C-alpha positions in Angstrom: 26.2 23.1 -256.0 25.2 26.2 -257.9 24.5 24.8 -261.4 20.9 25.7 -262.3 18.9 22.5 -262.8 16.8 24.2 -265.4 18.4 26.4 -268.0 15.2 28.3 -268.7 13.2 30.2 -266.2 9.4 30.0 -266.1 7.5 33.3 -265.6 4.0 33.1 -264.1 1.2 33.6 -266.6 -1.1 36.6 -266.3 1.2 38.8 -264.3 -0.4 42.2 -263.7 1.3 45.3 -265.2 0.1 47.6 -262.4 -1.2 47.3 -258.8 -3.6 49.7 -257.2 -4.7 50.4 -253.6 -7.8 48.8 -252.3 -9.9 51.3 -250.3 -13.5 51.0 -249.2 -14.1 48.0 -251.3 -12.7 49.4 -254.5 -9.4 49.3 -256.4 -8.1 52.9 -256.8 -5.0 54.7 -258.0 -3.1 57.1 -255.7 -4.7 60.5 -255.3 -1.7 62.1 -257.0 -1.4 59.4 -259.6 2.1 58.5 -258.4 3.6 55.0 -258.9 6.8 53.1 -258.1 8.7 50.3 -259.9 8.6 46.7 -258.7 11.6 44.6 -259.7 11.9 40.9 -260.6 14.8 39.7 -258.3 16.2 37.4 -261.0 16.8 40.1 -263.6 16.3 43.3 -261.6 14.1 44.5 -264.4 10.9 46.4 -263.6 7.9 44.1 -264.2 5.1 46.2 -262.8 4.3 49.6 -261.4 2.4 49.9 -258.1 0.4 52.8 -256.8 2.6 54.9 -254.5 0.5 55.8 -251.5 1.0 59.0 -249.5 -0.8 60.7 -246.6 -3.9 61.5 -248.7 -4.3 57.8 -249.6 -3.8 56.7 -246.0 -6.4 59.3 -244.9 -9.0 57.8 -247.3 -8.2 54.2 -246.2 -8.4 55.1 -242.5 -11.7 56.9 -243.1 -13.1 53.8 -244.9 -11.9 51.5 -242.1 -13.2 53.8 -239.5 -16.7 54.0 -241.1 -16.8 50.2 -241.4 -15.9 50.0 -237.7 -18.4 52.5 -236.4 -21.3 51.8 -238.8 -20.7 48.4 -240.3 -21.7 44.9 -239.0 -18.2 43.4 -238.5 -17.4 44.5 -234.9 -20.9 43.6 -233.8 -21.1 40.1 -235.3 -20.9 37.1 -233.0 -17.5 35.4 -232.8 -19.0 32.4 -234.6 -20.1 34.6 -237.5 -16.7 36.1 -237.9 -15.1 32.7 -237.5 -17.1 31.4 -240.5 -15.7 34.2 -242.7 -12.2 33.4 -241.5 -12.6 29.7 -242.3 -13.8 30.6 -245.8 -10.7 32.8 -246.2 -8.5 29.8 -245.2 -10.4 27.5 -247.6 -9.8 30.0 -250.5 -6.1 30.4 -249.7 -5.6 26.7 -249.5 -7.4 26.2 -252.8 -5.1 28.7 -254.5 -1.8 27.8 -252.7 0.1 27.0 -255.9 -0.8 30.3 -257.6 0.0 32.2 -254.5 3.3 30.4 -254.2 4.1 31.0 -257.9 3.5 34.8 -257.5 5.3 35.0 -254.2 8.3 33.2 -255.5 8.5 35.4 -258.6 8.1 38.6 -256.6 10.4 37.8 -253.7 12.9 35.3 -255.1 12.0 32.7 -252.6 12.4 29.1 -253.7 9.0 27.8 -255.0 8.8 24.9 -252.6 9.4 27.2 -249.6 6.9 29.7 -250.9 4.3 27.0 -251.2 4.8 26.1 -247.5 4.4 29.7 -246.6 1.1 29.9 -248.5 -0.2 26.9 -246.6 0.9 28.5 -243.3 -1.1 31.6 -244.2 -4.2 29.5 -244.5 -3.5 27.8 -241.2 -3.1 31.2 -239.5 -6.6 32.2 -240.4 -8.0 28.8 -239.4 -6.2 29.0 -236.1 -7.7 32.4 -235.1 -11.1 31.4 -236.5 -11.1 28.6 -234.0 -9.5 30.6 -231.2 -12.0 33.4 -231.3 -14.9 31.0 -230.8 -13.2 29.0 -228.0 -11.8 32.1 -226.2 -13.1 32.8 -222.7 -12.9 35.9 -220.5 -12.0 36.1 -216.8 -14.7 36.3 -214.1 -13.9 36.8 -210.4 -16.4 36.3 -207.6 -16.5 37.6 -204.0 -19.2 35.3 -202.7 -22.4 37.2 -201.7 -20.7 40.5 -202.3 -19.4 41.2 -205.8 -19.0 39.8 -209.3 -16.3 41.1 -211.6 -15.9 40.1 -215.2 -13.9 41.1 -218.2 -15.6 42.4 -221.4 -13.4 42.3 -224.5 -14.1 44.8 -227.2 -12.4 45.4 -230.6 -10.3 48.6 -230.5 -10.9 50.2 -233.9 -8.6 50.6 -237.0 -5.5 48.5 -236.8 -2.5 49.6 -238.9 -0.5 46.6 -240.2 2.9 47.2 -241.6 4.5 44.1 -243.0 8.0 43.1 -244.4 9.2 41.8 -247.7 10.3 38.4 -246.5 7.6 35.8 -246.7 5.1 38.7 -247.1 1.9 36.8 -247.7 2.3 34.5 -244.6 3.4 37.4 -242.4 0.4 39.5 -243.6 -1.9 36.6 -242.6 -0.2 36.5 -239.2 -1.5 40.0 -238.5 -4.7 40.0 -240.5 -6.0 36.8 -238.9 -6.2 38.0 -235.3 -7.0 41.7 -236.1 -10.1 40.6 -238.1 -11.1 37.8 -235.8 -11.4 40.2 -232.9 -13.6 42.5 -234.8 -11.3 45.3 -235.8 -11.0 46.9 -239.2 -7.6 47.2 -240.9 -5.3 49.2 -243.1 -2.5 47.1 -244.5 0.8 48.7 -245.8 2.8 45.9 -247.4 6.5 46.2 -248.1 7.3 48.1 -251.3 9.7 45.5 -252.6 7.0 42.8 -252.7 3.5 44.1 -253.2 2.3 41.3 -255.6 0.9 38.7 -253.3 -0.7 41.3 -251.0 -2.8 42.5 -253.9 -4.6 39.2 -253.9 -6.1 39.6 -250.4 -8.9 41.9 -251.7 -10.4 39.3 -254.0 -10.0 36.6 -251.4 -11.8 38.7 -248.8 -14.6 39.7 -251.1 -15.2 36.1 -252.1 -15.2 35.0 -248.4 -17.9 37.7 -247.5 -15.8 40.2 -245.5 -17.9 43.4 -245.3 -16.9 46.4 -247.4 -14.3 48.7 -245.7 -13.1 46.1 -243.1 -9.9 45.5 -245.2 -8.0 48.3 -246.9 -4.6 48.2 -248.5 -2.3 51.1 -249.4 0.9 50.4 -251.2 3.8 52.8 -251.0 7.2 53.6 -249.4 7.7 53.3 -245.7 8.6 57.0 -245.3 5.4 58.0 -247.1 2.6 55.6 -246.6 4.0 53.8 -243.5 4.8 57.1 -241.8 1.3 58.5 -242.5 -0.3 55.4 -241.1 1.8 55.5 -237.9 1.0 59.2 -237.3 -2.7 59.0 -238.1 -4.7 60.0 -235.0 -7.5 57.5 -235.7 -5.3 54.4 -235.9 -4.9 53.3 -232.3 -3.0 50.1 -233.0 0.2 49.5 -235.0 1.6 46.0 -235.6 5.0 46.1 -237.3 7.4 43.5 -238.5 10.8 44.8 -239.8 14.1 46.3 -239.0 15.0 47.4 -235.4 15.9 50.9 -236.7 12.6 51.3 -238.3 10.9 50.0 -235.2 12.6 52.7 -233.1 11.3 55.4 -235.5 7.8 54.0 -235.3 8.0 54.0 -231.5 9.0 57.7 -231.5 6.3 58.7 -234.0 3.6 56.8 -232.1 4.5 58.3 -228.8 2.4 61.5 -229.1 -0.7 59.4 -229.7 0.0 56.7 -227.1 -0.7 54.0 -229.6 -0.7 50.3 -228.9 2.4 48.8 -230.4 3.4 45.3 -231.3 6.8 45.1 -233.0 8.7 42.1 -234.1 12.1 43.4 -235.1 15.5 42.1 -236.1 17.6 39.2 -234.9 21.1 37.8 -234.7 20.0 34.5 -233.1 22.6 32.1 -231.8 22.6 28.3 -232.3 24.7 26.7 -229.5 26.1 23.3 -230.3 27.6 21.4 -227.3 30.0 18.5 -227.7 27.4 16.0 -226.6 24.9 17.1 -229.3 23.6 14.9 -232.1 26.0 16.5 -234.7 24.1 15.1 -237.7 20.8 16.7 -236.5 22.6 19.9 -235.4 24.3 20.4 -238.8 21.1 19.7 -240.8 19.2 22.1 -238.6 21.7 24.9 -238.5 22.2 24.7 -242.3 18.4 25.0 -242.8 18.1 27.6 -240.1 20.3 30.2 -241.9 20.0 29.3 -245.6 16.2 28.6 -245.9 14.1 31.5 -247.1 17.4 32.7 -248.7 18.6 33.6 -245.2 16.0 36.4 -245.2 14.4 35.4 -242.0 14.3 37.2 -238.6 14.8 34.0 -236.6 17.8 32.8 -238.6 20.4 31.1 -236.5 23.1 33.3 -238.1 25.7 32.9 -235.2 26.7 29.3 -234.5 28.6 28.7 -231.3 30.3 25.3 -231.2 32.1 23.7 -228.3 35.8 23.3 -229.0 35.9 19.5 -228.6 33.8 19.1 -231.8 34.6 22.5 -233.4 36.9 21.4 -236.2 34.7 18.5 -237.2 31.6 20.7 -237.2 33.2 23.4 -239.3 34.5 21.0 -241.9 31.2 19.1 -242.2 29.2 22.3 -242.1 31.2 24.0 -244.9 31.0 20.9 -247.1 27.3 20.7 -246.7 26.8 24.5 -247.3 28.7 24.0 -250.6 26.2 21.4 -251.6 23.2 23.7 -251.1 21.5 24.2 -254.5 21.4 27.8 -255.7 19.0 28.2 -258.6 16.1 29.9 -260.2 13.3 30.5 -257.6 10.7 28.6 -259.8 12.8 25.4 -259.9 11.5 22.8 -257.3 15.1 21.7 -256.7 16.3 25.1 -255.7 17.2 25.5 -252.0 18.5 29.1 -252.2 17.0 31.5 -254.7 17.5 35.2 -255.4 17.7 37.9 -252.8 14.7 40.2 -252.9 16.2 43.4 -254.3 19.5 44.9 -255.6 19.7 47.2 -252.6 19.5 44.3 -250.2 21.9 42.2 -252.4 24.4 45.0 -252.2 24.1 45.1 -248.4 24.6 41.4 -248.0 27.6 41.3 -250.4 29.2 44.2 -248.5 29.0 41.9 -245.3 30.5 39.0 -247.3 33.5 41.2 -248.3 33.7 42.5 -244.7 33.6 38.9 -243.4 36.7 38.0 -245.4 38.6 40.4 -243.1 36.9 39.2 -239.9 36.8 35.5 -240.2 38.1 32.5 -242.1 36.0 31.9 -245.3 35.3 28.2 -245.5 32.3 28.2 -248.0 30.8 30.5 -250.6 31.9 34.1 -250.5 30.4 35.5 -253.7 28.1 35.3 -256.6 27.6 32.0 -258.3 29.4 32.0 -261.7 26.4 30.5 -263.3 24.3 33.5 -262.4 26.0 36.6 -263.8 22.8 38.8 -263.2 20.2 38.9 -260.5 20.6 38.9 -256.7 22.2 35.4 -256.3 24.6 34.7 -253.4 26.4 31.5 -252.7 25.7 30.2 -249.1 28.6 31.7 -247.2 30.3 30.4 -244.1 32.9 32.2 -241.9 34.7 30.3 -239.1 36.8 31.6 -236.2 34.8 34.8 -236.0 35.6 37.0 -233.0 32.6 38.2 -230.9 33.4 41.8 -231.6 33.3 41.3 -235.4 30.6 43.1 -237.2 29.4 39.9 -238.9 29.0 38.5 -235.4 27.1 41.5 -234.0 25.0 42.9 -236.9 22.0 41.4 -238.7 22.9 40.5 -242.3 19.6 39.0 -243.3 21.1 36.8 -246.0 22.7 33.4 -246.6 25.7 34.2 -244.4 26.7 32.6 -241.1 29.5 33.1 -238.5 30.9 30.2 -236.5 32.7 30.8 -233.2 34.2 28.3 -230.8 33.6 28.2 -227.0 35.0 26.0 -224.1 32.6 26.2 -221.2 28.8 26.5 -220.6 29.5 30.0 -219.1 31.4 31.1 -222.1 28.7 29.9 -224.4 26.0 31.8 -222.5 28.1 35.0 -222.5 28.7 34.7 -226.3 25.0 34.0 -226.9 23.9 37.1 -225.0 26.7 39.3 -226.5 24.6 41.2 -229.1 21.9 43.9 -228.9 19.3 41.4 -230.3 17.3 38.8 -228.5 14.8 37.1 -230.7 15.5 33.4 -230.9 18.1 30.9 -229.7 18.7 27.2 -230.5 20.4 24.8 -228.2 21.8 21.4 -229.2 22.8 19.1 -226.3 21.8 15.7 -224.9 22.1 17.0 -221.4 18.5 17.9 -220.3 19.5 19.8 -217.2 22.0 21.9 -219.2 19.4 22.6 -221.9 16.7 23.9 -219.5 19.2 26.0 -217.5 20.7 27.5 -220.6 17.2 28.3 -222.0 16.2 30.1 -218.8 19.4 32.3 -218.9 19.7 33.1 -222.6 18.4 36.5 -223.6 15.9 35.5 -226.2 12.2 35.7 -226.6 12.0 32.1 -228.0 14.3 29.1 -227.5 14.3 25.8 -229.3 16.0 22.8 -227.7 17.2 20.2 -230.1 14.8 21.5 -232.8 14.7 24.3 -235.3 12.0 26.9 -235.4 9.0 24.6 -235.1 6.1 26.9 -234.5 3.1 26.3 -232.2 0.6 29.1 -233.0 -0.6 29.0 -229.4 2.7 30.2 -228.0 3.9 33.8 -227.8 6.1 35.0 -230.6 8.4 38.0 -229.9 11.8 39.1 -228.8 13.6 41.0 -226.1 16.2 43.8 -226.2 16.4 45.3 -229.8 14.4 42.4 -231.2 10.9 43.6 -230.3 8.2 45.0 -228.2 5.3 42.8 -227.1 4.2 39.4 -228.2 1.7 38.0 -230.7 0.4 34.5 -231.1 -2.4 32.7 -229.4 -4.1 34.7 -226.7 -1.4 37.3 -226.8 -2.7 38.3 -230.2 -6.2 38.5 -228.8 -4.9 40.7 -225.9 -3.2 43.1 -228.4 -6.2 43.5 -230.7 -8.8 44.0 -227.9 -9.6 46.4 -225.1 -10.2 44.6 -221.8 -12.9 46.3 -219.9 -13.5 45.3 -216.2 -17.1 45.3 -215.1 -17.8 45.3 -211.3 -21.3 44.3 -209.9 -22.2 44.6 -206.3 -24.4 41.7 -205.2 -25.1 42.8 -201.6 -25.5 46.0 -199.7 -23.1 48.7 -200.8 -20.1 48.3 -198.5 -18.2 51.6 -199.1 -17.7 54.2 -196.3 -20.2 57.0 -196.2 -19.0 60.6 -196.1 -21.1 63.6 -195.1 -23.1 62.1 -192.3 -22.2 64.7 -189.7 -25.2 66.2 -188.0 -26.3 69.4 -189.7 -26.3 72.6 -187.5 
């Protein structure tokens, strides 16, 4: 169903006309005065101009962050003191969730109800790491009567955080929370398509009492601001979420500096539906798993593998339900799929839709909704009978497009699931517990959900294998990434090392 439920679109009040950088506690323009256009995804018209950061701006931001790290109080505060600031941040985000969601929805095209959920998750991310940093313990090892060894954790320095345009505010919080909790200072480079919600962090942090210079933000293009941040010699950590090709470039550019890297990259995640699955639950979950967040989600189950016994029934029911998904204006609470983020991305997704018509059987969607002649709207699109060597099976589309492929045996399902360069997530639907666990252990994915869809526990590691990432974040893995672990060894008895040089002098 693509008929808009509201014929008029509501634009948020008090939209800014320009966005600046935030460096050393102050809002500033770019050193060279350059800006770039930010588009509204519904009309593709420019609605604001953002400061376009380059190397000179990154240099100033890193200098401010470095000064706050070496001279400021933040790294030397007790965990409980930092925790109080993070809890205040969470309180402020929660109190402003509707405004945050309104701006995020307008800037990114996300449906307002889903943007609201992401704003609340952002608050929870800060609250989680505020609690974790107080509860966190370090290892100690004893050799009775001889030696005591313990681990001393220390913040590393300036963390460079490069975030994507899908659910930007929440994913910024996922990096900012642990980086700040552990005592580091940060330079954030948000995605150029969606800088609006990121511009709100400065005011939130100031109100919460974060010391000056601990948080810095530089807007700009990836090849300018992002590249300068990656190559800066005084930024020992880079946490990046985005495309695998960009991750490879960051990996190469970080190599001369031996930087710490955490990269959550692309995905082409399989959802495997066995004949004994609860089909109602599996269909609901796999519809949501690829069409929520406009399909612009790294963990989207964009390949659905269905056992042949139930394949025809699944495809028929799935296509019918996909056709009922409501495409509408992002600000409409009834909207389930809004507008894709940018015309460049819209063109990419539509090129895959056209390609899919030559690689599979189109059973739902397949183009722009007639009711939306402008903007980046795509009908939820379903292709069946897709061959494993098809590009729509192998390549990340990052939109509301799904490929469905049949299989016969467990072995064939596993081979199909593992048959891409990606390995971020996998979803398994079966009532056979033994099969579910064995399949989970053998599928090449950093995360597996059995009979559920992307339910996150912040204590668990988040990350992928193969081309889907490097390292893990979440829970103590985030603490590990953002801290140096120094081993301290203390001898409790007589020194027990061999002694050299005791030969009698002549």
